[in-house]
C-alpha positions, 0 to 999 in steps of 0.5 A: 745462947745469951742475948744482950737486950740493951744491944738489941734495943740499941739496934732498933733505936738506930733504925735497924731491924732483925730478920732471918734469911732462908737459912735462918741466919739472923742479921740486922737490916736497914733500908733506904726508906721506911713505911710509917702508919699515920697517927693523925687524921691521915690514918684511914681504913675501908668503910666495910671495916667500920661496919665490922668495928660497929658490930663489936665482934672482936675484943682487944687485949695486950699480951694475953697470948704473946707466944700465940701471936709470935707463932701466928706471925711466923706461920707462913710459907716463907718467914723471916721470923726464925726460931732464934728470932722468936726467942729474941722476941720472947726475951724482949717481951720479958724485959718490957719491950715487945708486945702483942696487940691482939683481937679475940673472938670469944676465947679464940685468938682472931689476929694480932700485931707483934711490935716493939715499943721504945720511947714514943716509937712503936715498931710493927714487926709483923701481923697475922689473922686466923679469923677474917678482919682480925688483924685489920681490927687490931690495926685500927685499935692499935692506932687508937691506943698509940694516939691515946698513949701519945706515941709519935711514930708507928714504923711499919718498916716495909710497904705493902698493899694492905698497909697502903689501905690504912694510909701508910706512907713512905719517908726517906731514911734521912727523914726517918732518922730525924723522926726516930730521934724525936720519938725516942726522947718521949717517955711513952708507956704502951701498957 
């Protein structure tokens, strides 16, 4: 099956995201509100995580095992990452839009975040861990990377208690549209 990368990126740039339903049918979705991870001083994390960071148990890598992160994110009882969507992520990776931000413990993939970068926008599609704290350390280190690279927007799409602990907040779709248009104008590079 042929996919139009430009059309897919346009969809994300308009504020939509791809998801598969229970029957693995892929579709574009929007939402009335968006969850953002702050890239300023409002970003926070539990004190216990600071201890883990201080111990330097994990190393960080980008795209060392992209397919491993995609598989880890899809490996759930109910997943919206269908085999077809995995192929699309692979295509977006090959064309320089999709990234896996990974934590490693020795030679073992500890956790990671799958995302799409367009301009100054980073869309966190999914995250997973195999070793406790692996994805949380990835989140902290990813925010550091996005700040360093001058990204404006870290879109986490939908709120959950895990994201709330990092200071995630909700904006209306209207507010998101304005931020999105500003972020897309920025010439950021994730690498």
